[in-house]
N, C-alpha and C positions, 0 to 999 in steps of 0.2 A: 671385470674388476672395478672399473670406474662406476658402473651402475650400482654394484654392491656397496662401495664406499659412500656413494651419494645417499643410498637408502639408510645406511647407518647414521650418517650426519643428520638427515632429516628426522630420523627417530629420536636422536639425542636432542635436537633443538626443540622438539615437541614437548620435552619434559621441563617442568619448572626448575628453578634454581635449587630448591631443596629436594631431597630424595622422595620419591613416591612411595606410598605404602601399598604393597600388593593386596588385592582383594579378589574374591571369587564370587561367582553368581551372575546376576543379570540386572540390567537397568531398563526399566520400562518408561518411555517418555510420555509425559502428560500433555506436552505442548511442543510447538516448533521452536527450537532454540539453536543458536549458532554452535556448530561443532568445530572447536578450535584446534589448530595444530599447535599453537603456542599460547598459553594463558597470558604470559607476561607481555608478549607482543600483540596479542589479540588477532593473530593471523588466522585466516580461514580460507585456504585454497579451494576454489570451486564454489564458494558460498554455500557450503553444505549445512543443512539444517536437520535436526531430528524430526521424526515423523510421529505425531501424537498417536499413542496406542502401540507403537512398535517396540519390540524388546531387543536389546543389544547385549552381547557378551561384555562382562565387566572385568577389567584388568587391574585397576589400581585407583587409589585416591591420591590427591596431591599432598596430603598430610594425614596425621592421625585423626584430625578433625577436619575432614576435607571440605573445601568449597567447590571442588570440581572432581568428577569421576573420569577415568580414562576408559573409553569403550571402543569397541570395534564396529565401524559402520561399513558394511559391505558395499563395494562400488566406489567408495570415496578414495581419493588419492592425495595423501596417504590415508589408509583406512583406520589408523589409530588416532582418536580425537578426544579432546577434553570437552565436557559439557558441565554446566552448573548443576549442583546437586538438587536445586529446587526446580529443575526441569522435569523431574519425574520421581520414580520410586525405585529403590534397590530391593532385590529379592535374593536370597541365598540359594546355594545349590540344594540345600535340604528342602527349601520351599518349592524348588523346581522352577523351570523356565515358564514364564507366563505365555499362554498361547497368544500368537498374534491375532489381531482382529480378523473376523471371518465375514467378508474378505477384509484384507488390510484397508485401512482408511483411504478412501479414494482421494484423488487430487483435490476435488472440490471441497472436501472436508478439511484436508490438510491446509488449504489456502483460504479457509474462513467460511466457505459455503455461501454465506449471506453477506452482501455488501450494500453500501450506499455509494453511488457515483454522484459526486457533487460537482456541478458545472455552473459557470458564471456567465452573466451578461456583463462583461467587463466595464463598459462605459457607465453603467449604473453603479457598479461597485466603486468606481473612481469618484463618483459624486459624494460618496460617503467617506472616502479616504483620499482626498485630493493631493496630499503631500507625499504619498508613496512614490518611489522612483518610477514604477511601471505606469503610474497615472500621469506623472509629469512628462513621460515619454510618448504618450498616446498621440497618434496622428490620424487624419481621415483615411490614410492609406494603410494603416496598421491592420494586422490580421484580425484583431478583436473588434474592429469597426463593423464587421459584417459576419463574424463567426462567433460561436460559443466557445468559451475557454475552460480550461481544466482547473478545478480547485483541488479535488482529491478523490481517491478511491479508498473507502473506509470499511475494513472488516467489521462485522457485527458480532455480538451486540455492541452498543456504544462504548461500554467500558473495556472493550478489547483493544487496548492501546498501550503504547510504551512498553513493548515486549522486550525484556532483557536490555533495557536502556539504563545507563548509569544515572544516579540521582542528579548529577551536575548537568547532563545533557537534557534530562527531562525538565529541569528548572529553566534552562536556557530556552527550550522550546515553548514552555508555558508562559514565560515572561517576555517573549518576543525577541530574544537575542539570537535570532536565527543565523546570523553570520558567524556566530561563535560555534555553531554546530559543525561537525566534520563535513568536508566536501565529499560528494558522492562519486564513486568510480564509474561514471557513465561513459559509454562510447561516444565518440565525436558526433556520429550521425544522430544518435538519440538525443544528445545534448542540444543539437541544433533544432531538432523537432520540438523538444520540450520548451526551449526558450521562446519559440513562437506560440505554441499552444497554451503555455502557462506563463503569461506575462509576469506573474508574481515571482519568477525566478530572479528578477532584478532586486527583490527583497529577500532572496534565499528561501522563498516559500517551499521549494522542493525539499530542502533539508528538514524543514519543520514537518512536512507531510510524511516524509520517510520515517523520521524519528517517532512521530506519534502513531502513524497508521501503518506505514510500510513494513515496519519491523514485526508486525503481527501477520503479515501476508504469507510468510513461509517461503519466500524466494529471495533472490538477489534484488538490489535496487534496479538493476537493468531490466529484469523481468517485470517487476512491479510497475514501473513507469511505462514500459512497452504495452502492457495490458491496459493500463488506464488510457493511454493514447489511442489504442485500438477502439475502445468503447467510445471515446470522444469522436473519433473519425466517423463511426457509424451514425452518431447524432448529427454531425456537421455535413453529412451527405444525405440527409433525410429531409422530409417535409417540415420537420421541427425547425431546422436552421433556416429554411426558406421562409417560414412564418415570421421568424424574428427579423431576418434581413429585409423582408418585404414590408415591414411595418415600423421601421425606425421613425420615431417621432409621433407614433400613434399608439393607442391603447389596444391591448389584446386581452383575452380572457383565459382563465384556466381551462374552460371548456374547449377553446380553440387549441390550446397547447396539447391537451389530452387527445383531442381528435387527430392532431398531427402525428402523435405517437402511435395511435391506432392505425392510421393510414400507412405508416412506414414499417411498423414492427408487429402488427397483428392486433386483432380485436382484444380489448382489455389491457393492452400495454399501457395506455394512458392512466389507468387506475393505480399504477405503481409510481406515479410522478407527483411530487409536491412542489409548489411554486412559492418562493419567498419574495416579498416586496418590502419597500421602505418608503416612508414619507420623505419627500424632498421639496420643501416649500409647500406650494399648493397642489402638488401632484404626488402620485404614488408610482414608483418605478420598480420594475422587476429586476432583482439582483441575482437570483440564483434558482436553479432547479436541483432538487435532490431526487434520485431515482433508486428505488429498491430493486435489487438484483439477487438471484440465487443461481448458483452453478459455477461453472469453470469458464474462464476467459480463454477462448481458443482463437481469437481474432475478431475483427469487426463484425463478422456475420453471427457471432455468438449472442449479440445483444437481444435479438428477438426471443430466443429460447430462455435466456436468463430473466427477461421481463415476464415471460409466461409462467415461469416457475416461482416467481416472487409473490408475496402477499400484497393486497391492496393497501394503500396508505392514505392518510388524510391529505386533502388537496392543498391546504395552506391558503394563501390569499387568492381572491376570486378574479382579480383583474389588475392590470398595471400597465404603465407606459414602457415601450421599448426605447430606452434612452439612446441618444446619438453621442458619438465621440465629442469630447469638449465639455468643459465645466461650465455650469450655469452661474 
């Protein structure tokens, strides 16, 4: 009896304040969108997302001119969820249920298929942004003194960003008001790891990265940052990180960086890497690597296959200095 009452309560709280308008037919998602239990509260138990190309039974709209449809998502708990009408297309019973993709869109397609992994050499970044909290906090013993750090994991193409983000949050993200963005529900262990590997969390960089890029990844924030950190771990335990850590204060070339990727992740891996540099007085310092990837992140070991599946990219700058911690 208690379970039945709880199910009734949950179903009622999923409805908006005004009465829903019953509908029939089907809803075919065109993109990954949050599947909400409550529109007003924006709750989403289980961080459920629609799957592009999938067709769902349609139950109702939230008004006679709906902004959201009530659909059935098998496997979700609860399985009755609200999705924004611009997340896909409605079809009627007369038009028939659209066939699901054959096969259904694989996880790699659902989660973007193509990505750019952006990683920083933080001491050089701090030469360009010395007043940021993470730059004022740098010490010779800091993680970033000898390791590559995380900037972000960006679903492609480049305009695949700000998915289902409110105009206010997009504005805060674009204008640098990152602390005004919602805090992310990350586990304590992940938060600890992220704070070390992404020093920019002191400036709320993770909120910006999630708002702009992670919302288009098709998973929870926990999964998104776990995957990004797995890829970073693969780099930081490779010949690439050894090349940087072993040449602090000296110049290295794009050819050396690409060769280190080839050594660690297979022939041709380096052709998927671009290097960014910036003038700093009379020297040029390496600030960032951007890495083209294709496939699904299944852990650190996935990086080799994802590099092999990606297309070659322009190499960017040809050489630069590996900056040491501390501002010049």
